[in-house]
MIVO-614311 format. One record per atom (N, C-alpha, C): residue in three letters; x, y, z. Coordinates in steps of 0.001 Angstrom, whole numbers, plus 524288, in hexadecimal, padded with zeros to 5 digits. Example, Ala and Ser with C-alpha at 12.3 -4.5 7.8 and 13.67 -1.06 7.14 Angstrom:
# MIVO-614311
ALA833867E9C681E78 ALA8300C7EE6C81E78 ALA833907F31C81E78 SER832327F73681BA8 SER835667FBDC81BE4 SER832648001E81EBE 
END
This chain:
# MIVO-614311
UNK9E852145E012D56 UNK9E6C614925131B8 UNK9E528145CD13670 UNK9E247141751351D UNK9E0A413DEB13942 UNK9E54B13BBD13C3E UNK9E96013A2E1395F UNK9EE10137E413BCA UNK9F0BD13BDA13F4E UNK9F0E3140C013D97 UNK9F36B144D3140B3 UNK9F0741459E145CF UNK9EB28145E31455B UNK9E804146A314A0D UNK9E8911420A14DCF UNK9E8A113D3B14BA2 UNK9E93C1389414EF1 UNK9EE5D138AA151E1 UNK9F28213A3B14F0C UNK9F7A813A8715182 UNK9F7B413E93155D9 UNK9F53514308154ED UNK9F4FE1472D158E1 UNK9F1FA1456615DAE UNK9ED7B142B215CB1 UNK9EA70140C716120 UNK9ED7913CB516442 UNK9F0541394116180 UNK9F3801354216429 UNK9F7BE137C716768 UNK9FA7C13BA416522 UNK9FEA613E4E167F6 UNK9FC871411516CBD UNK9F7DD1437616C36 UNK9F57C146311709F UNK9F4311425C174FC UNK9F21913DCD1735D UNK9F0CB139D41773F UNK9F58B137E717A35 UNK9F9DF1373617768 UNK9FEB013570179EF UNKA00A71396C17DD6 UNKA005A13E7417C43 UNKA02351429617FBA UNK9FEE0142EA1849B UNK9F9BD1423518405 UNK9F63A142A818877 UNK9F6DA13DFE18C31 UNK9F7321394618A0A UNK9F7901349F18D5A UNK9FD131338A18F3F UNKA00FA1355C18C68 UNKA06831345B18DA6 UNKA07AB12E8D18DB7 UNKA047B12B6A18B19 UNKA0553125CE18AC2 UNKA04D01241418519 UNKA0804120521839A UNKA07EB11E3F17E52 UNKA06A51187A17E97 UNKA0295116E917BD5 UNKA01351117217B9A UNKA021910F511762E UNKA04E410B07175D9 UNKA05D310874170D4 UNKA02E61034F170E2 UNK9FF38102D916D7E UNK9FBC80FE5016D22 UNK9F8530FDD9171F7 UNK9F7381024617487 UNK9F3961026A178EF UNK9F125107D61792E UNK9EC0C1081217A72 UNK9E95210D1117AE9 UNK9E97010F2B18078 UNK9EB6510C111841E UNK9EB7E10DD318999 UNK9F0DE10CE818BED UNK9F4C61100918A74 UNK9FA1410F5B18C89 UNK9FA3A110281926E UNK9FD5910CEC194FC UNK9FDE010D3019AAF UNKA032610F5919C57 UNKA061B11164198B0 UNKA0B1A113DF199CA UNKA0C11117EA1958E UNKA103511AEB19609 UNKA114B11EF619226 UNKA121F11C9018CCA UNKA1455117DF18CA2 UNKA148E114CA187DA UNKA12C510F4F1893B UNKA0E8010D91186CB UNKA0C471086C187E6 UNKA0C0E1056B182C2 UNKA0F431013E18264 UNKA0F900FE2817D9C UNKA0CB50F90B17E78 UNKA08AC0F81C17B6B UNKA05DA0F32917BA3 UNKA07A90EFD01770C UNKA0BE10ECF8177D1 UNKA0E110E9DC1739D UNKA13F40E98D1740F UNKA166C0E7DE16FEB UNKA1C160E73D16FE6 UNKA1ECA0EC8316F7B UNKA23700ECE7171D9 UNKA268D0F1AA17194 UNKA2BDE0F04A16F56 UNKA2D5D0F2D816B2A UNKA325F0F1DA1689D UNKA35AA0F6CC168E3 UNKA3A230F68016B85 UNKA3DA70FAFB16BF8 UNKA42400FA2E16846 UNKA43130FDF2164B9 UNKA473B0FD75160DE UNKA4C48100271628F UNKA4BEA1039716656 UNKA50921067C167E0 UNKA51CE105A416DA7 UNKA515D1098E170EB UNKA534C1091A17646 UNKA4F2A10AC717A2F UNKA4FEA108FD17F12 UNKA4CD610ACA18385 UNKA507510DF01870B UNKA4EBD1128418899 UNKA51DE115B718C27 UNKA4E9911710190EC UNKA5143117F119556 UNKA4EB31195719A38 UNKA50F111E8919C0E UNKA4D6B121FF19DB8 UNKA4F1A1272219FA2 UNKA51311269D1A52D UNKA5600128641A5FA UNKA584F1289C1AB35 UNKA569712DC21ADA7 UNKA531412D791B18B UNKA50DD132361B3D4 UNKA54D0135541B704 UNKA594F132F41B82E UNKA5D3C135C51BB40 UNKA5FD813A091B806 UNKA6172138A71B33D UNKA642B13C811AFFB UNKA618E13D401AAA7 UNKA5CC813B171AA17 UNKA59CB13B9F1A537 UNKA5C93139511A077 UNKA5FF31357D1A15D UNKA6299132DF19D02 UNKA5F6D12E2719B5A UNKA606B12C58196A1 UNKA5DBD127C01949A UNKA616312309194DA UNKA5F6D11EB4196F4 UNKA6297119FD19794 UNKA6065115AA1942C UNKA63C911346190EF UNKA623C10EEB18D9C UNKA63721099819015 UNKA660F10998194A4 UNKA6796104B219716 UNKA6C321023C1944F UNKA6E040FDDC1966E UNKA726A0FB0419430 UNKA70910F5DB191E2 UNKA74110F35118F1A UNKA72CB0EE4D18CB0 UNKA71170EA53190D5 UNKA6CC00E79118FD3 UNKA6A9B0E38019339 UNKA67F30E59C19820 UNKA67270EABF1988E UNKA644C0ECD119D06 UNKA5E6B0ECB319C02 UNKA5B660EC961A056 UNKA55B50EC901A00C UNKA538C0F1941A259 UNKA4F100F3381A05B UNKA4C610F7C21A279 UNKA48E30F5EA1A6EB UNKA49E70F7D41ABB3 UNKA474A0F5D71B062 UNKA43FD0FA211B2E2 UNKA3F290F8CC1B43B UNKA3BAE0FC7C1B6D7 UNKA3D740FD621BC6E UNKA3D041024A1BE40 UNKA3E0F1039C1C3B7 UNKA3905104AA1C6B6 UNKA34A11037D1C44B UNKA2FA31045C1C6E0 UNKA2D091095C1C51B UNKA283710A051C6C1 UNKA251710E851C51F UNKA2788113AC1C6DB UNKA27BD117581C334 UNKA29DC11C7D1C468 UNKA2FB211D001C3A6 UNKA3266118AA1C238 UNKA380D118D51C17C UNKA3961117071BBF1 UNKA3D4C119931B9B1 UNKA3EE6118251B46B UNKA418D112CF1B472 UNKA40EE10FC61B04C UNKA43AB10ABC1B001 UNKA498810B8C1AF6D UNKA4C8B107841B099 UNKA523F107D91B031 UNKA544E1030C1AD5D UNKA58FD103991AB34 UNKA5BA20FF2F1A8B5 UNKA5E840FC091ACE4 UNKA5DF60F6D91AC9F UNKA60B80F37F1B052 UNKA62EB0EEC11AD81 UNKA67470ECC91AF9A UNKA69A10E8001AD8F UNKA67830E3611B09A UNKA65410DF9B1ADF0 UNKA631C0DAF31B06C UNKA67710D6DE1B0D9 UNKA693A0D5E61B59F UNKA6DBD0D2741B666 UNKA6BDF0CCE51B78C UNKA6A9E0CA051B385 UNKA692E0C4811B405 UNKA6D490C1421B12B UNKA70540BE0F1B406 UNKA74560BAF51B157 UNKA71EA0B6C61ADE6 UNKA74A70B56C1A9D3 UNKA72E90B13D1A65D UNKA755C0AC1A1A832 UNKA72180A8741A9E8 UNKA73F10A37C1ABE9 UNKA73CF09F561A79E UNKA77E909C301A77D UNKA7810097D51A3D3 UNKA7684092D51A6A0 UNKA73E508F681A3D7 UNKA71E408A901A613 UNKA764A087261A839 UNKA7566084F51ACE7 UNKA78F40812D1AF64 UNKA7E3E0836C1B0E2 UNKA7EB10888F1B148 UNKA838E08AFA1B306 UNKA82C708D5A1B86F UNKA86F508D1B1BBA1 UNKA86C208F321C0E8 UNKA8841094FC1C0E4 UNKA857D097FC1C428 UNKA869209D891C4C0 UNKA86CB09EDE1CA8B UNKA8A170A2B21CBDC UNKA8A740A4751D147 UNKA857E0A77C1D2A0 UNKA82440A5491D617 UNKA7D490A7A71D77B UNKA7D7E0AA261DCE4 UNKA801F0A7921E09E UNKA80850A9A51E5F2 UNKA86450AA301E75F UNKA87A00AEA41E9AD UNKA8D040AF981EB40 UNKA8CFB0B3191F014 UNKA8FCB0B1781F425 UNKA90270B4BA1F8D1 UNKA94E40B3151FC00 UNKA96740B65D1FFA3 UNKA9AD90B5192031A UNKA99AB0B73720884 UNKA9BCF0B48520C7C UNKA9AAA0B5D1211E3 UNKA9FC10B59721508 UNKA9FDD0B85621969 UNKAA48D0B84E21CB8 UNKAA2FD0B82822274 UNKAA6BC0B699225B3 UNKAA5D00B62A22B4F UNKAAAF00B73422E22 UNKAAACA0BAAD2321A UNKAAF7E0BBED23523 UNKAAF4B0B9BC23AB1 UNKAAAE50B74023C23 UNKAAA6E0B52E24174 UNKAAD290AFEB24208 UNKAAC780AC8923E26 UNKAAF2F0A78423E36 UNKAAD7F0A3EB242A0 UNKAB0C309FF12438B UNKAAFB809C0024798 UNKAB4B309B2924AC2 UNKAB41F09AAB24FD0 UNKAB88E0996D25332 UNKAB7980941D255B7 UNKABB630908225519 UNKABAEF08B3E2574A UNKABEC108A9725BCF UNKABCB20892526057 UNKAC0060877F264B2 UNKAC103081A92643B UNKAC47F07F9A2675C UNKAC59E079F92671A UNKAC0D3076C9268A2 UNKABD640791326BDE UNKAB8AB0764926D7F UNKAB4B8075BF26910 UNKAB55C078BC264CB UNKAB1D50785426045 UNKAB340073D525CAD UNKAB79B0714025DDE UNKAB96D06D1425A77 UNKAB5BB0686A25ABE UNKAB4850663B25631 UNKAB0CF061E32560B UNKAB3B605CB525668 UNKAB0EB058CF25857 UNKAB30F0538825892 UNKAB00605036254AC UNKAB28004EFE25055 UNKAAFE404C0B24C3A UNKAB0290463324D69 UNKAAB9D043C524DA2 UNKAAB7C03E1D24EAB UNKAAC7303AFA249B5 UNKAABC603D7624522 UNKAACF003AE62402C UNKAB12703E0223D69 UNKAB31703BDD23928 UNKAB72C03EA423648 UNKAB4F70438B233CB UNKAB84C04754232DD UNKAB69A04C3F2306C UNKAB46004B3422B03 UNKAB6AF0478122841 UNKAB4D804656222F1 UNKAAF390445F222FE UNKAADC50417E22717 UNKAA87103F7C22771 UNKAA4A6043BC22930 UNKAA6AD0478522C27 UNKAA35104BAA22E3C UNKAA23C04FD822A2E UNKAA6340518C22759 UNKAA5B8055E8223B9 UNKAA46A053E821E42 UNKA9F6C0532D21D4B UNKA9DA20516921836 UNKA9A0105590215EF UNKA99EC055D8210CC UNKA9696059AB20E30 UNKA90E5058BC20FA6 UNKA8E4305CF9210FF UNKA88C505C952126C UNKA87D105BEB2182F UNKA8C0505B7221B54 UNKA8B4D05AEF220F9 UNKA88A805FCE22320 UNKA851005F0E226CF UNKA8241063792290F UNKA85B80664C22D02 UNKA857306B7322CEF UNKA88BC06E9223073 UNKA87C906D2123624 UNKA82E806C0B23782 UNKA81A206AC723CF7 UNKA84050659923EBA UNKA858F0623E23B03 UNKA87C805D2923C67 UNKA8DB105D5523D14 UNKA9019061B123BA9 UNKA95CB0622E23BFC UNKA9742064F324106 UNKA99F6062392445E UNKA9B2D064472498E UNKA9F34068AD24955 UNKA9E6806C8824CB2 UNKAA2500709524D7C UNKAA286074C624959 UNKA9F27074A124565 UNKA9F49078942414A UNKA9C8F07D9524313 UNKA9F34081F32423B UNKA9D0A0871C2437B UNKA9CA608A5123E78 UNKA984808D0123DDE UNKA97700903023933 UNKA9A7E095562398A UNKA9C500971F23506 UNKA9E4609C7523483 UNKA998309FC223310 UNKA975F0A27B236E9 UNKA921E0A4A523676 UNKA91760A85D231DD UNKA954F0ABA2230DD UNKA94CC0AF7122CA5 UNKA94A00AD082273E UNKA96150A810226BF UNKA96050A563221B1 UNKA911A0A21D220EF UNKA8D950A21B224C4 UNKA889909F5D22439 UNKA84D90A2EE22143 UNKA83C00A19421C65 UNKA80C10A505218F6 UNKA7D020A1D821593 UNKA79250A4A021361 UNKA75840A24020FA5 UNKA775E0A34720A16 UNKA769C09F74206AD UNKA77B40A0242011F UNKA72D709E881FE0C UNKA72630A0731F93E UNKA6DC909F651F5FD UNKA6F4209C151F148 UNKA6BEF098481F00A UNKA6C98094FD1EB66 UNKA6776095291E858 UNKA67CA0961F1E334 UNKA631E096EC1E009 UNKA6238092961DC05 UNKA65CB08EDC1DB9D UNKA656808ACD1D7A6 UNKA66AC085811DA0C UNKA6467081611D7DF UNKA659C07C201D9CB UNKA6ADD07A311D7C8 UNKA6D0E07CD41D3DB UNKA724A07B8B1D1E1 UNKA760D07FCE1D3A6 UNKA793707EA31D787 UNKA7CA8082AA1D9B8 UNKA81A9080461DBD6 UNKA859A0839A1DC56 UNKA8A86082361DEE3 UNKA8BF4086C41E27A UNKA8C480859D1E786 UNKA8D93089A21EB5A UNKA932B088D61ED44 UNKA963F08D131ED34 UNKA9BBC08CEA1EED0 UNKA9C67090491F3B1 UNKA9F1B08E241F79A UNKAA003090EB1FC7D UNKAA5E2091261FD7B UNKAA7F1095D21FE1C UNKAAD81096811FF40 UNKAAE03098ED204AC UNKAB03E095E42084A UNKAB0D20978320DB9 UNKAB6910986820EEC UNKAB7AA09CC421194 UNKABD0C09DF021327 UNKABD0F0A033218A3 UNKAC0D109E8D21BCA UNKAC1510A08F2210E UNKAC6F309FFC222E4 UNKAC8050A1BB227A8 UNKACD2C0A11422A19 UNKACC7509DF422F1F UNKACFCC09A1622FE5 UNKACFA3096CB23494 UNKAD4A0097BF237AD UNKAD40A098B323CC0 UNKAD88F099E72400C UNKAD85D096BD2451F UNKADCFF0956E2472B UNKADD610929C24C21 UNKAE0CA095A424FEF UNKADFDB094B9254F0 UNKAE3020971625914 UNKAE6A5092E525B43 UNKAEB8C092FD25961 UNKAEF9308F6825B44 UNKAF3C40926925E58 UNKAF22C0969A260F8 UNKAF5F709A5226326 UNKAF91609843267C3 UNKAF7250944426A84 UNKAF9F40926E26F36 UNKAFBC808CCC26EA8 UNKAFD0E08B43269EB UNKAFEE9085EC2691B UNKB04480852B26B89 UNKB052D0807026D48 UNKB0A6207F3026F50 UNKB0E4707ED726ACD UNKB133207E7E26C15 UNKB175307EC92681B UNKB170507A6226421 UNKB1538075D0265AA UNKB151B0715226219 UNKB0F8806FCF26094 UNKB0C60073A825F57 UNKB06DA0729925E2F UNKB058E073B425882 UNKB094C072F5254F8 UNKB08540741824F75 UNKB045A0707224D01 UNKB032206C0D24FA1 UNKAFF530686B24D73 UNKAF9C2069D224EF7 UNKAF8ED06E3225196 UNKAF3B106FE82530F UNKAF0D20720F24E4D UNKAEBF50705424D95 UNKAE8D50722F24933 UNKAE3110713E24A53 UNKADFB4073922471C UNKADA080731B247C9 UNKAD78E071E32427F UNKAD43006DF524264 UNKAD10206CBE23DCA UNKACBE706FD023E0A UNKACA30071C72399B UNKAC5120745023968 UNKAC2980731E23418 UNKABD9E0743E2339F UNKABADE0737A22EA7 UNKAB6DE077CE22DF5 UNKAB6080795622905 UNKAB1F907D21227B3 UNKAAE9C07AE822356 UNKAA98D07BC9223BD UNKAA5EE079C721FD6 UNKAA25807DF921DC7 UNKAA0B207D5C218DE UNKA9CC3080B521676 UNKA97B607D8C2163E UNKA937607FEB21800 UNKA8E7407D3321864 UNKA8A48080382155D UNKA86F507D5C21293 UNKA826307F9C21000 UNKA7D9707CE22122F UNKA7A1307FF42146E UNKA756A07DC62170A UNKA7705079BB21B15 UNKA7B3007B0221DF5 UNKA7D47077BF22239 UNKA7FCD072B022065 UNKA8098071F821B55 UNKA831206D4121949 UNKA88A706E8721787 UNKA8C5406B2A218F7 UNKA91D006BF7217B2 UNKA92BC06B3A211D4 UNKA94E706F3C20F4A UNKA963106EB4209BE UNKA9C1406ECC208CF UNKA9F160709E20CAC UNKAA4BB070D120BFC UNKAA7500714921150 UNKAABC306E8B21206 UNKAAE9406ECF216FC UNKAB47106E92215FE UNKAB76107190218FE UNKABD150715A218E2 UNKABF1C070EB21E6D UNKAC2AC06D2321F29 UNKAC52206C542243B UNKACAE706DC3223D1 UNKACCDE07099227BD UNKAD26207225227B2 UNKAD4A5071C522D36 UNKAD9CD0729D22D68 UNKADCA00725C2325D UNKADFFF0773D232E0 UNKADFA2079C62376F UNKAE2E107E5E2388C UNKAE70307CC723C7D UNKAEBF007D4223AE9 UNKAF04907B1A23DFA UNKAF37307F6B24092 UNKAF56907E4A24538 UNKAF8DF081EA247F2 UNKAFE060825F244F3 UNKAFF850872F243E1 UNKB04740883B2412C UNKB077E08C282446E UNKB0AD408F36241F0 UNKB0DEB09304244E4 UNKB0A9C097602473D UNKB063409899244C3 UNKB02CD09CC4246AC UNKAFF7C09ADC24B3D UNKAFE7F09E5E24EF5 UNKAFB2009D0425361 UNKAF56209CF1251DD UNKAF3FA09FE924DC3 UNKAEE8A0A04624C16 UNKAEE3609F4724634 UNKAEF4609A8024478 UNKAEF3D0996D23EDD UNKAE9AE099C523CA7 UNKAE95F09B33237B9 UNKAE44209B482352B UNKAE4E9099BE22F79 UNKAE0B00981F22D2B UNKAE0B2096A4227A4 UNKADBAF0989522512 UNKADBF50992D21FF1 UNKAD75B09AA021CE5 UNKAD4AD095AC21AFC UNKACFC30954D21C21 UNKACCAA090AC21AC9 UNKAC9060920121642 UNKAC94108EE521207 UNKAC5E208F9D20D76 UNKAC32C08A8520C20 UNKABE5908AE320A78 UNKABBAF0864F20859 UNKAB74508801204BA UNKAB6200849A200F2 UNKAB20C085A11FD17 UNKAAE3D081151FD1E UNKAA93E082461FD8A UNKAA52E07E501FD70 UNKAA1AA07EFE1F8B4 UNKA9FB107AB11F6AB UNKA9C4E07AC01F210 UNKA97A20773A1F31B UNKA9304079131F1A7 UNKA8E52075DD1F1FF UNKA8B0A076E11ED22 UNKA88BA072CA1EAF5 UNKA85CC073421E614 UNKA7FF5072651E6F7 UNKA7CE8075091E3B6 UNKA7744074261E330 UNKA7457074811E85C UNKA7541078CB1EB2B UNKA7216079D61EFC8 UNKA6C7607AE81EE22 UNKA689F079921F15D UNKA633007AEA1F011 UNKA628C080D81EF90 UNKA5EEA0827F1EC4C UNKA5DDB088121EBC1 UNKA5BF008A4F1F0F1 UNKA5DD208F081F234 UNKA5C150918D1F703 UNKA6097093C71FA24 UNKA5F8F094DD1FF1E UNKA636C0971B202B7 UNKA662A092BB205AC UNKA6B580931B2060B UNKA6E6F08F2C208D9 UNKA71FE091DC20CCD UNKA72D508F3D2112E UNKA76220915721557 UNKA7BA408F14214D6 UNKA7F8A0927E214D9 UNKA8504090E8214A2 UNKA879A09215219DE UNKA8A8808E5621BDF UNKA8D6B08F0A220C2 UNKA930408D2722007 UNKA968C08F9B222F6 UNKA9BE408DA622373 UNKA9CCF08C912293F UNKA9EA5087E222A81 UNKA9F820866E22FF0 UNKAA4A40837623060 UNKAA7300840B234E7 UNKAAC490818B235C3 UNKAAC4407EA723AF6 UNKAAFF607B0C23B7C UNKAB05B077F42403E UNKAB61A0770E241A3 UNKAB732076DB246A9 UNKABC5F0754A24893 UNKABC4606F6F2496C UNKABFB106C95246AB UNKABF51066E124692 UNKAC2DC0642724A7F UNKAC7D5065A624AAB UNKACB83062CB24E0A UNKAD05A0661724F04 UNKAD2E8065042537A UNKAD7CD067A1254C9 UNKADC19063932556C UNKAE0E30653F2543D UNKAE570061CE254B5 UNKAE9A7064BC257BA UNKAEC6F061F825B12 UNKAF06F0648725E3D UNKAEDEC06740262DE UNKAEF8306BFD263F8 UNKAED7306EE02687B UNKAE7D10708526785 UNKAE4870700426B8E UNKADEFC0714A26B1C UNKADDE8076CF26D0C UNKAD8E20781726D60 UNKAD70207D1326F73 UNKAD8E6081BE26C3D UNKAD8F6081152672E UNKADA5F08560263A7 UNKAD5880877C260F2 UNKAD52A08C9E26077 UNKAD0B808F0825DD0 UNKAD15508EA2257E1 UNKACCF108E2325545 UNKACCCB08E1F24F94 UNKAC886091E924DD6 UNKAC9B00951E24A00 UNKAC5CC098DD24813 UNKAC5220984124230 UNKAC04E0990C24063 UNKABF08098FC23AD6 UNKABC4409E1A23991 UNKABE9B0A13523626 UNKABC380A628234AC UNKABCBD0AA71238A9 UNKAC0050A98F23C97 UNKAC1440AD8724078 UNKAC6CD0AC6D24260 UNKAC8AA0AF372465C UNKACE1F0AE72247F6 UNKACE880AC8224D90 UNKAD2FC0AA2E24EBF UNKAD4520A8D325422 UNKAD8A40AC6325628 UNKADA910AFD4252C3 UNKADEC40B36C2543F UNKADE7B0B848250DF UNKAE0AA0BC8C252C1 UNKAE0760C18C24FF9 UNKAE43D0C1D324B54 UNKAE7120BD8324A3D UNKAEA910BDBC245B1 UNKAE78F0BDC62408A UNKAE26D0BC7D240AE UNKADEF80BD7123C3B UNKAD9F60BFED23E57 UNKAD7600C31D23B1A UNKAD28E0C5A423CD9 UNKACDC70C32723A4F UNKAC9260C53323BA1 UNKAC45E0C2D22399A UNKAC3B80C39D233C0 UNKAC6390C7AC23197 UNKAC6010C88122BE7 UNKAC8ED0C42722901 UNKACD740C2B222B07 UNKAD0850BE8C22892 UNKACE020B93322977 UNKACBD80B86A22E1E UNKAC9DE0B33D22F8E UNKAC4570B23022D98 UNKAC1950B61522BA2 UNKABC0C0B57E22A5E UNKABB000B12122670 UNKAB63A0AF2C2269D UNKAB47F0AB1322306 UNKAB14D0AD7A21E9D UNKAB1660AAF121A17 UNKAAE450ACC3215AA UNKAAC0E0A806212C7 UNKAA7880A8DB21064 UNKAA4F20A4CF20D52 UNKAA2D00A7492085B UNKAA4460A51B203E5 UNKAA25A0A6ED1FED7 UNKA9ED90A2B41FC86 UNKA9A480A4571FA89 UNKA96730A0A51F86A UNKA95320A2221F2C7 UNKA95B209E601EF37 UNKA942A09F0A1E9BC UNKA907809A981E855 UNKA8BE509BED1E63E UNKA8829097F51E488 UNKA87690987F1DEA4 UNKA8904094821DBC7 UNKA8855094541D61B UNKA8394090F41D4E1 UNKA8059092D81D13C UNKA7B8A0900A1D00B UNKA7A9808FC21CA2C UNKA77AE08BBF1C897 UNKA754608BA21C367 UNKA6FF008E341C413 UNKA6F23092F61C214 UNKA6A3D095D01C31A UNKA657C092CC1C129 UNKA6169092E81C45E UNKA5C8B090371C305 UNKA57CA093C91C34C UNKA585B098521C5B9 UNKA53F409BEF1C65C UNKA550D0A0D81C332 UNKA518C0A2161BF93 UNKA52120A6B71BC56 UNKA4D050A9DA1BC82 UNKA4D700AF011BC52 UNKA48D90B2411BBD3 UNKA46FC0B2041B630 UNKA41FC0B0AC1B547 UNKA40290B0241AFD8 UNKA400D0B5591ACF4 UNKA415E0B53B1A7F0 UNKA40F00B9C91A48F UNKA3C2D0B8F21A12B UNKA38330BC3F1A1D0 UNKA333D0BB9919F0E UNKA332A0BF1319A41 UNKA32330BCCB195D1 UNKA31D30BFB9190ED UNKA2C610BEFD18EB3 UNKA298D0C32F18DEB UNKA24430C2E518BC3 UNKA24720C32F185CE 
END
């Protein structure tokens, strides 16, 4: 009889308080467990939209939405990194339709050979006649001291040879384009655009630059080009990333830069297990 009365009093207390305490006399929630909790079956969450029960999917976590809102199942997307392996951490691409237009007066006079002038690490400010392609000047992020950054630059270069004399096939223009990180030259390509049968010849210019182990942080990337020398008839216009004639438009002539930064990850969010 005593056991029956005790059970009735306990049930009455639970109904009145609407709280259940396990191993505690002062529960602070509808179910308050002071100790270990072992679940042998499943956890389900009520979907208040359609009153359905959701068990979640494999590898999902139950995430709080804050006070007054039911928790939801979410997939925690944390990649598993292997030691000493590179992973693509930063990726972006940029474009520019304004380009650069070079007149013959923009041509530089090099007092030393080009090979002596264009060396890796040369400062942009020390290279004469270089103009930036403004839309390709961007910031990139590096998070590890072990990294490899790849830069792929593409543009169209065009010349105006529309009024050449009949025997001026030897007319051409030298130019160069460089990729710079923090104003330091990491890659350069020099080419020559030659007068051919077309009055407004153009070519597609491609180059790839690579730099390793940049310091962690934000870095500035620039692409800049220069008009180096003319041969044959002078006073010809040269354009990079834009046009000198309507036979191509700004969509065709535009410049683009793709940046990929591969890193050996060094910063991880700690997983705390009590």
